[in-house]
N, C-alpha and C positions, 0 to 999 in steps of 0.2 A: 810484179806489177810494173807496167810500162812507166818510164820516167815522165811521160806526158799523159798519164792517165788523167781523166777529168777530175776536178776537185771533188765532185760528188762521190767518185769511187774512193778516193783517198780518205775522205772524211767519213765514209760509211764503213769501209773495211777496217780501218785502223782506229777509229774512234772507239773509245771504250764503250761507245754506245751502239755502235753498229746499227743496222736497220735498213731503212728505205734507200733504194738506189737513186737517191737524189742528192742535193747538197745537204749533208748531215753535219751538225755542228761539231765536228771533230772533238767532241768532248766525251769523255767520261763513260765509261763503263766497259771495261774490258769484257766484251761479250765473247768469250771463248766457247768452244764447242765441247770441251771435256766435262766429264761428270764432276759434280761439286761435292766435296767432302763436308761433313758436318763441322761447323765452326761456331764457336760461341760469339755472339754479336752483342753490341752495346750502342747506346747513344753516344755520339762523339763530339758534340758541340761543347767547347769550353769557354769561348768568349766571342762576342759579336764585335769585330774591330772596325767596321766601316761606319761612315756618317749616314745621315738619313737620306742624302742624295749624293750619288757618285757615278761617274762614267769614266772608264779607261778604254784606251784604244790600242789595237794590235795589228801587226802585219803577220800574215801566215806565209811561211817559207818552207820549201822542201828541205829535208835534212841532207839530201844529196843533190847532185846536179847543180852545184854552185850556189845552193840556197835560193833557187829561183822563187820569186814571189808567186803565190797561188791564191791570194785573196786578202781581204781586210776584215776586221771585226771590232765590235765594241761589247763591253760587259758593263751592265748598269744596275744600280740599286736605287729604289725609290720607296721611302717609308709611306705606308698606307694605314694610318691608325695603329692598331696593335699588330700589324703585319708588315712584311716587306714584299715588294714585287721585284723579283730577280730576273733580269733580262739579258739575253744573249742575241747577237746578230752577226752573221758571217755572210759574206757575199763575194762573188767573183763574176764580173760582167752582169748578166741578167739573172744568174742563179743566186738564190739566197736561202738562208735557213735562219729563222727567227723564233725564239721561244721566250715564254714568260711564265714564271712559277710564283704563285702567291703562297707565302710561308708564314708561319708564326714567327714573330720578331724575336722571340727568346730561344725557341727550340729548333727553328728551321724545319719543323714538321710541315709537310705540304698540305695545302688546302685545295688548290686547283693548279692545272697546268694547261698551256696552249702552245702549240708549235706549228708553224707554217713553213713548209718546204716548197720552194719554187724551183723547178728544174726545167730543162730544155723542152720537155714534152708534156709535163703535167704538174699540177699543184696539189699538194696533200696537206690537209689540216687535221691535226690530232688534238683532242681535248680530253682532259681527265678531271674528274671531281672526286676528291677523297672524302670517304665517310667512315671514320673509325677503322674498321678492319677490312675495308675494300675500297677500290677505286673504280669508278664507272668511266669507261673509255669509249669515245666516239671517234671514228676516223672517216674523213670525207676526201675522196679523190675525184675531182672533175665530175661532181654530181652523184657519185656513188657513195653510199654511206653504210657503215656497219658499226654496231655497238656491242660491247661485251664488258662485263664486270671482271675484276681480278681480285681474288682474296689476298690479303697482305700478311706478311710475316712480321715479327717484332723488329724494332729498331730499324725502321725504314726511312729513306729519304728519296725524293724524286731525282732521277738521273740528271735532269736538266739543271739542277742546283749544285752539281758536284764541284765545280770550280769555286763556288762560294763556300760550300761545306768544308772543303779541305783548308780553307783560309781560317776556319774557326777552331782547328785542332789545337791540342796542347803542344806548343812549340818547345819541345825539349828533346835533346838527343836521345834516341832509342825508344821514344814513345811509339807504340803501335796499337792498333785496334781494328775491329772488323764491324761491318754493318751491312744491311740489305739496301740495294739500290733498286728502284722501280723504273723499268724501261717501258713507258707507255707505248712507244712505237713498236715494241716487240711483244707487248702484253706478257711480260715475264719479270721475275726478280732474280737478283744474283748477289752473292756475297762479294763485297769489296774489302780488301785488306789495305790499310794505310800504315806507313811507317815514316816517322820524322827522323831522317838520317843525321842531319847536322846542318851547319851553316857553310855556305860557299860564296865566293865572289862571282857575280854574274854580270856580264856586259850585254846590253841590248840597246836599241836606238835611243831609248829614253835616258840612258846613262849606265853607270856601274853601281851595283848594289851588293851589299851583304844580304844574302837571302837564305831562307830555310829551304832545304831540299826535302820534298815529300815524295816518296815512292809509293805507287799505287799498283796493286796486283789483283787480277781476277781472271779466272778461266784460262790461265796460262799466258796471259798478256801482261806486260809491264809498261807503265807510263810514269812520267816524272813531272812534277810541278814545283816551281820555285816562287816563294813569297818573300817580299822584302821584309827585313828585320827592322820594321818601324811600327809605330803605334797602330796604323791602319792596315798594315800587311797587304798591300796590293799585289796581285799576281804579276810577276816580272817575266816569267817564261814558262811555257808548257810544251812538253815534248810527247807526242802521241805515237812515236816510233817512225812515222813517215813525214809528219809536218811539225814545225816548231811555231808556236805563237810567241811573238816578241813584242814586249811593251814599247809603244812608240810615244805615248803621251800620258803623263800622270794627271790625276785629278788636280784641280787648281790649288787646293789647300796643301797637298803634299808637295807639289812643285814649288810653292812659295817658301817652304821650309828648306829648300835646297838639298833634298835627300839624295839625288843622284850623285854617286861618287863618294858618299859617306862611308 
């Protein structure tokens, strides 16, 4: 891939979520092309560490080419009764990718998802409504609409919630588990394997942190996320093999405790 490939291409091809050739939220779900072996899956949420309201800020940089900036992003949480609304927004110039997943506040099981991708030539809106063993998917692109249901396997989570989901894992060295991720934009599911490798010191614009390294694998692709070893476990850095998401600003409560550099 060219060093100056558009952000849309980087975030689509390397994001574990792959999909539309627009600005994809470089997140989650190693959508590889190889056949998938049978793997035992399980629910993976062990703790909900975040407060009822939270917003963290990130800069997206290329892993090569001197770490050139390729965009900015925010990750947000908002309590909504017995549920959480988990929001992601990434942008570069006039291109943007914004998603919102409504999940059960205890299990992170998805209830609905909406994602809007604004690219240079078109805008696509994806919506999904979860109903027990299926999700009803609607996609609209510049006036064209298509709808399809997708049957669901056990132990599933919506792909757009991945950076939140990994934050809830059991943080102990050697912990590993597998689950199904639902990619509404591709109308497919895939097994994701996660492993908590251990703690490392990570330096980002927001400071230096002791952080838990979480390795994520699926379809032959590997990505890594680091979460601060604090009570609220904010995402410090995320590496999708082409781009790095680096924390630039902590939520107010965490910053007030002086965590950077601890």
